[in-house]
C-alpha positions in Angstrom: 34.1 10.8 5.0 38.0 10.0 4.3 38.7 7.5 1.6 40.6 5.2 3.8 37.6 4.9 6.2 35.2 4.3 3.5 37.4 1.4 2.2 37.9 0.1 5.8 34.0 0.0 6.2 33.7 -1.6 2.9 36.2 -4.5 3.8 34.7 -4.9 7.3 31.2 -5.4 5.6 32.5 -8.0 3.0 32.2 -10.9 5.5 29.2 -9.4 7.4 25.6 -10.1 7.3 26.5 -13.8 7.9 23.0 -14.2 9.7 21.4 -14.6 6.3 22.8 -18.0 5.0 19.5 -19.2 3.6 18.2 -19.0 0.0 16.4 -15.7 -0.7 12.5 -15.8 -1.1 9.9 -13.7 -2.9 6.8 -12.8 -0.9 3.8 -10.6 -1.4 2.0 -7.9 0.5 -1.8 -8.2 0.9 -3.6 -5.0 1.1 -7.2 -4.3 2.0 -8.4 -1.3 0.0 -10.5 -3.2 -2.5 -14.2 -2.4 -3.4 -14.7 -6.2 -4.1 -12.2 -7.9 -1.5 -11.8 -11.6 -2.0 -12.6 -13.5 0.9 -9.7 -14.8 3.1 -10.2 -18.3 1.9 -10.1 -17.2 -1.8 -7.0 -15.1 -1.1 -5.4 -18.2 0.5 -6.4 -20.3 -2.6 -4.5 -17.9 -4.8 -1.5 -18.0 -2.8 -1.4 -21.6 -2.9 -2.2 -21.9 -6.4 0.7 -19.4 -7.1 3.3 -21.3 -4.9 3.6 -18.1 -2.9 5.1 -19.2 0.6 5.6 -15.8 2.2 3.1 -13.2 2.9 3.0 -9.8 4.7 -0.4 -8.6 6.2 -0.7 -4.8 6.9 -2.4 -5.9 10.2 -3.3 -9.1 11.9 -6.7 -9.9 10.6 -8.1 -12.7 12.4 -10.0 -14.2 9.5 -6.9 -14.1 7.3 -4.9 -15.7 10.0 -7.5 -18.3 10.6 -7.6 -19.1 6.6 -3.8 -19.5 6.7 -3.9 -22.3 9.3 -1.8 -25.3 8.4 -0.9 -24.0 4.9 2.8 -23.7 6.1 2.9 -20.2 4.5 5.3 -17.9 6.5 3.4 -14.9 7.7 4.6 -11.3 8.5 1.9 -9.5 10.6 1.9 -5.8 11.2 1.1 -3.4 13.9 -0.7 -0.3 12.1 0.8 3.0 12.8 -2.3 4.3 14.6 -1.6 1.5 17.4 2.0 2.3 17.7 1.8 5.0 20.4 -0.2 2.9 22.8 2.1 -0.1 22.4 5.3 2.0 22.6 4.1 3.6 25.8 2.8 0.3 27.6 4.4 -3.0 27.9 1.0 -4.5 29.0 -0.7 -3.1 25.9 2.2 -4.8 23.8 1.6 -8.1 25.6 -2.1 -7.9 25.2 -1.5 -7.4 21.3 1.0 -10.3 21.1 -1.5 -12.6 23.1 -4.6 -11.7 20.8 -2.6 -11.5 17.4 0.0 -14.0 17.6 -0.1 -16.4 20.5 -3.8 -17.1 19.6 -2.8 -18.3 16.2 0.5 -20.1 16.4 1.8 -22.8 15.7 -1.1 -23.6 13.3 -0.6 -20.3 11.4 3.0 -19.9 10.7 3.7 -16.4 11.8 7.4 -15.6 11.6 7.7 -11.9 11.9 6.1 -8.8 13.2 6.4 -5.5 11.3 6.0 -2.7 14.0 4.4 0.2 12.0 5.2 1.2 8.7 7.8 3.9 7.5 7.3 5.6 11.1 10.2 8.0 10.8 9.0 9.6 7.6 5.2 9.1 7.9 4.5 9.5 11.6 7.6 11.2 12.9 6.0 12.0 16.4 6.0 8.4 17.1 9.7 8.1 16.6 10.7 8.4 20.2 8.6 5.3 21.3 9.4 3.4 18.1 12.3 1.3 19.7 10.2 0.8 23.0 7.5 -0.7 21.0 9.9 -3.1 19.3 11.3 -4.2 22.7 7.8 -4.6 24.3 6.7 -6.7 21.6 9.9 -8.8 21.7 9.6 -9.1 25.6 6.1 -10.6 25.0 7.5 -13.1 22.6 10.3 -14.0 24.8 7.8 -14.7 27.7 5.8 -16.9 25.4 9.1 -18.7 24.2 8.4 -17.6 20.7 11.3 -15.1 20.2 13.4 -17.8 18.4 10.5 -18.2 15.9 9.2 -14.7 15.3 11.5 -11.8 14.5 10.5 -8.2 15.3 11.4 -5.2 13.2 9.9 -1.9 11.6 10.0 -1.1 7.8 11.8 2.1 6.6 11.3 4.2 3.7 14.5 4.4 1.6 14.2 8.2 1.9 15.9 8.1 5.3 19.0 7.3 3.6 20.7 10.6 2.4 23.3 10.9 -0.3 22.5 7.4 -1.5 24.7 7.4 -4.4 27.6 6.4 -4.6 26.3 3.8 -2.0 29.7 4.0 -0.1 28.9 7.5 0.9 25.4 7.0 2.1 24.2 7.8 5.6 20.9 7.9 7.5 19.2 11.2 8.2 21.4 12.4 11.3 18.4 13.8 12.9 17.2 10.1 13.6 20.3 8.9 15.3 18.8 8.8 18.6 16.3 6.4 17.3 18.5 4.5 14.6 21.3 3.7 16.9 19.3 1.9 19.6 17.0 0.4 16.9 20.0 -1.1 15.1 21.3 -2.4 18.6 18.0 -4.1 19.1 18.1 -5.7 15.9 21.5 -6.9 16.3 20.9 -8.2 19.6 17.8 -10.1 18.8 19.0 -11.6 15.6 16.4 -9.6 13.5 16.8 -7.9 10.3 16.5 -4.3 8.9 13.3 -3.9 7.0 13.5 -1.6 3.9 10.9 -0.5 1.3 12.7 0.0 -2.1 10.8 1.7 -4.9 13.0 2.3 -8.0 9.9 3.6 -9.8 9.9 6.7 -7.4 13.6 7.1 -7.6 13.3 7.0 -11.5 10.3 9.4 -11.4 12.0 12.0 -9.2 15.4 11.9 -11.0 14.3 14.1 -13.7 15.8 12.0 -16.4 19.1 11.5 -14.5 18.3 7.8 -13.8 17.7 5.7 -17.1 14.6 3.6 -17.4 16.6 0.5 -18.1 18.5 1.0 -15.0 15.4 1.3 -12.9 13.9 -2.0 -14.6 16.8 -4.3 -14.2 17.2 -4.3 -18.0 20.8 -5.2 -19.2 23.2 -2.3 -19.6 26.3 -2.0 -21.6 29.3 -1.8 -19.4 29.8 1.9 -20.1 26.3 2.7 -18.7 26.6 0.9 -15.6 26.9 3.1 -12.4 30.3 2.9 -10.8 30.9 3.7 -7.1 34.2 5.4 -7.3 35.3 4.7 -3.8 34.7 0.9 -4.0 35.0 0.4 -7.8 31.8 -1.7 -7.4 29.5 -1.5 -10.6 25.8 -1.2 -10.2 23.5 -2.4 -13.0 20.3 -1.5 -11.4 18.6 0.9 -8.8 17.4 -1.8 -6.5 21.0 -3.0 -5.6 22.3 0.5 -5.2 19.5 1.3 -2.7 20.0 -1.8 -0.8 23.8 -1.4 -0.6 23.4 2.4 0.3 21.3 1.1 3.5 24.2 -1.3 4.3 26.7 1.3 4.0 24.5 3.7 6.0 24.6 1.1 8.8 28.3 0.6 8.5 28.7 4.3 9.1 26.9 3.6 12.5 29.3 0.7 13.0 26.7 -2.0 12.6 27.9 -4.5 10.0 26.1 -7.6 10.6 22.3 -6.8 10.5 20.9 -8.4 7.2 18.4 -6.4 5.1 15.1 -7.7 3.8 13.0 -5.8 1.4 9.4 -5.5 2.6 8.1 -3.6 -0.2 9.0 -3.3 -3.9 7.2 -3.1 -7.2 5.9 -1.0 -10.1 2.6 0.3 -11.0 0.9 -0.8 -14.1 -1.2 2.2 -14.8 -0.8 5.9 -14.1 -2.2 9.3 -15.1 -0.9 11.8 -17.7 2.1 12.7 -15.4 3.1 9.0 -15.0 3.8 7.9 -18.5 6.2 5.1 -17.3 3.4 3.4 -15.1 2.4 0.8 -17.6 1.7 -2.9 -17.8 4.8 -3.5 -19.9 7.2 -1.8 -17.2 5.3 -3.4 -14.3 5.8 -6.7 -16.0 9.4 -6.1 -16.8 10.3 -4.8 -13.4 8.6 -7.6 -11.3 9.6 -10.3 -13.5 13.2 -9.2 -13.4 13.2 -8.5 -9.6 11.8 -12.1 -8.9 14.7 -13.6 -11.0 17.2 -11.4 -9.4 16.0 -12.4 -5.9 15.6 -16.1 -6.6 19.0 -16.4 -8.2 20.5 -15.3 -4.8 22.6 -12.9 -6.7 22.9 -10.5 -3.8 24.3 -7.1 -4.3 27.6 -5.9 -5.4 28.5 -5.2 -1.8 27.3 -8.6 -0.6 27.3 -10.9 -3.6 25.5 -14.2 -2.9 23.9 -12.9 0.3 20.2 -13.3 0.0 18.1 -10.2 -0.2 14.5 -11.6 0.3 11.8 -9.2 -1.0 8.1 -8.9 -0.7 6.4 -7.7 -3.8 4.0 -4.6 -3.4 1.3 -6.0 -3.9 -1.0 -9.1 -4.4 -4.1 -6.9 -5.6 -5.0 -3.8 -7.3 -6.5 -1.6 -4.7 -9.3 0.6 -6.3 -10.2 2.2 -3.0 -6.7 3.4 -2.2 -6.6 7.1 -2.0 -4.2 9.2 -4.3 -3.2 9.1 -7.9 -4.2 6.4 -10.5 -0.9 4.7 -9.9 -1.6 4.3 -6.3 -4.5 2.0 -7.2 -2.5 -0.2 -9.7 0.4 -1.8 -8.1 -1.3 -5.3 -7.9 -0.2 -8.4 -9.8 -3.9 -9.6 -9.9 -7.3 -8.0 -10.0 -9.8 -8.7 -7.1 -11.3 -11.6 -9.1 -7.8 -13.5 -9.3 -7.2 -12.7 -12.9 -3.6 -11.6 -13.4 -3.2 -7.9 -14.5 -0.5 -9.3 -16.7 1.6 -12.4 -17.1 4.8 -12.3 -15.5 7.8 -13.8 -17.7 8.0 -16.7 -15.2 5.5 -19.2 -16.6 6.3 -22.7 -15.8 5.1 -25.6 -13.6 6.1 -25.1 -9.9 7.4 -21.5 -10.4 6.6 -19.0 -7.9 3.9 -16.6 -9.2 3.5 -18.5 -12.5 0.2 -16.6 -12.5 -2.2 -18.2 -15.0 -4.8 -18.7 -12.2 -7.6 -19.3 -14.8 -5.6 -21.6 -16.8 -6.7 -19.4 -19.8 -3.6 -18.2 -21.5 -3.4 -17.7 -25.2 -0.7 -16.9 -27.7 -1.6 -13.9 -30.1 -0.1 -11.7 -32.6 1.8 -8.6 -31.0 0.3 -5.4 -31.8 2.3 -3.4 -34.2 4.4 -6.4 -35.4 5.8 -6.2 -39.1 3.2 -7.8 -41.3 6.1 -9.5 -43.1 7.2 -11.3 -40.1 3.7 -12.2 -39.2 3.2 -13.8 -42.5 6.5 -15.8 -42.2 5.5 -16.9 -38.7 2.2 -17.9 -40.0 3.4 -19.9 -42.9 5.6 -21.9 -40.7 2.9 -22.5 -38.1 0.7 -23.9 -40.8 3.3 -25.8 -42.5 6.2 -27.5 -40.4 4.6 -26.4 -37.2 1.8 -28.9 -37.9 -1.0 -26.6 -36.9 -4.4 -27.5 -38.3 -5.2 -24.2 -40.1 -8.3 -25.6 -41.7 -10.5 -23.2 -39.6 -9.0 -20.4 -41.5 -10.0 -21.4 -45.0 -12.7 -19.4 -46.7 -16.3 -20.3 -45.4 -14.8 -21.8 -42.2 -15.5 -20.2 -38.7 -12.1 -18.3 -38.3 -11.7 -17.1 -42.0 -13.1 -13.7 -41.0 -11.9 -11.2 -40.6 -9.4 -12.1 -43.4 -6.2 -10.5 -42.4 -2.7 -11.7 -41.4 -3.1 -10.3 -37.7 -6.3 -12.5 -37.2 -5.0 -15.6 -38.8 -1.6 -15.6 -37.3 -3.2 -15.1 -34.0 -5.3 -18.2 -34.5 -2.2 -20.2 -35.7 0.2 -19.0 -32.9 -2.3 -20.0 -30.3 -3.1 -23.2 -31.9 0.9 -24.0 -31.8 1.0 -22.8 -28.2 -1.7 -25.0 -26.9 -0.5 -27.9 -29.0 2.9 -27.5 -27.2 1.3 -27.4 -23.9 2.1 -23.7 -23.4 5.9 -24.5 -23.2 8.2 -21.9 -22.4 9.5 -20.4 -25.6 6.6 -21.5 -27.8 5.0 -18.0 -27.9 7.6 -16.0 -29.4 7.8 -16.5 -33.2 10.9 -14.3 -33.4 9.3 -11.7 -31.3 5.8 -11.2 -33.2 3.8 -13.1 -30.7 2.9 -12.5 -26.9 0.9 -14.2 -24.2 -2.5 -12.7 -23.1 -5.2 -13.9 -20.7 -7.9 -12.5 -22.9 -9.5 -15.2 -24.9 -9.4 -14.2 -28.7 -12.4 -16.3 -29.5 -14.9 -14.3 -31.6 -18.4 -15.4 -32.8 -18.4 -18.9 -33.8 -14.5 -19.0 -33.9 -13.5 -20.8 -30.9 -9.7 -20.6 -30.4 -7.7 -23.8 -29.1 -7.6 -23.7 -25.2 -10.6 -21.5 -24.8 -13.6 -22.5 -22.6 -15.9 -21.2 -25.1 -16.2 -17.6 -23.8 -14.2 -14.4 -24.2 -12.1 -13.3 -21.3 -12.2 -9.8 -20.0 -8.7 -9.1 -18.7 -5.7 -8.8 -20.8 -2.1 -8.1 -20.2 -2.6 -4.7 -21.4 -2.9 -5.3 -25.2 -6.1 -6.3 -26.8 -5.4 -8.7 -29.6 -8.9 -9.5 -30.6 -8.8 -9.7 -34.5 -9.6 -6.4 -36.2 -11.4 -5.7 -39.4 -9.3 -2.5 -39.8 -6.2 -4.5 -40.9 -5.3 -4.2 -44.5 -2.7 -6.9 -44.8 -4.4 -10.2 -45.7 -3.5 -13.9 -46.1 -5.0 -17.0 -46.8 -4.1 -20.7 -45.9 -3.2 -21.3 -49.6 -0.5 -18.5 -49.0 1.1 -20.2 -46.1 4.3 -21.1 -47.3 7.3 -22.3 -45.3 10.2 -20.0 -44.8 12.9 -22.7 -44.0 15.1 -20.5 -41.6 12.4 -18.9 -39.5 11.6 -21.3 -36.8 15.1 -22.8 -36.7 16.5 -19.3 -35.6 13.4 -18.8 -33.2 14.1 -22.1 -31.5 17.8 -21.0 -30.9 16.8 -17.7 -29.6 14.2 -19.4 -27.2 16.6 -22.0 -25.9 19.3 -19.4 -25.3 17.0 -17.3 -23.3 15.6 -20.3 -21.4 19.3 -21.5 -20.6 20.2 -17.9 -19.4 17.2 -17.6 -17.2 15.6 -14.6 -19.2 12.2 -16.3 -19.9 
């Protein structure tokens, strides 16, 4: 494409996508491949506890839709791929589907969108020729029921349909799908709907053979010289997510559609993988999803459309242990089936979406591998100026054993954390503390905040005191290091004010 054409498309798109003028939201996908699937009532209770106001179902399960009655939660229901051919070939079949799965539930259940199929062009290409017909038939049934103003109709796409995705300004859809994509975009434009896109930086990173830095995939801050620059537009990209979304915008511009907004229907990062997936870890999953949530809720937009909402659904609410495929395929969830978080997102705070301590059992513990001198300094402060009652750590008391700095600092860190009502920034201690959902209580040593029993799920690191530690300390050695907590507080406040916690 000639340079002047690229710049023209860019300028035309700067003021486009005006249809999205509301704040972005974070939603979640709810799968069903669990051996111990919570009841619909339990699922909805978790959604409410987490302040999740947008969900996407992979079908239109009647029990789930009934459980969502009068919650106000906005629901996207889906037509599974196996039903697509029938609906795409019959207006009557589409109308019957809408009657059973939508009209029967609204307005009590707040259905706001229908996802027709899933990644049809890449997963079920033989259904491609009827995809637009299916969308139109479903939409016609909504029009007949006077629901088209409330419920949008679209279909989610894999980002792999975008070719030459970097630089984004040169991106275009696989041309073999133009006979489908052009009428699809016309339908989305005329019906006021949006382009549904699945964005998985994890797979982009895995498939790049080292070309894409991990920090770039995880939204971690990059120095200016490491940012990716689109030479045609001079736009700077600091993360894969924005680059993929903008590539889709430019691909639509290439087909002369500049006012169809994008919503990301799936995005996430697995917390566990096999030996071939070393970056599928709890830490990386936590980092990606925490940064993604902040990025979306800050209404940052993308370099091409700054300030324009890119609402996103996280994949997914629960780990799915019955899902076929690799280990990572089973471990995209934010929660286990029992409602306990797989990890604690860096978003803890009252009223925050996905502030996910559903058990009200979070503890502050010494971070594995921390410098023993730093732990000792933090322990000295907590038992001194921090005003923690460390009497339980004295010799002969319940929490004296094991007598080592990891065990004792874990007790003191948690006591301070609970004492401060688990406030943001009070479980850091200059980087040697971390939050866990595993109760570190042991034997007769019951930690503050404990219900008196040990937990079973952690954020990936077991911090139970170990007798193998060699560095020891006792309350009599807990001396105040005067500058320790002052600098820690400054760091914590700075992070909080910048939205990093």
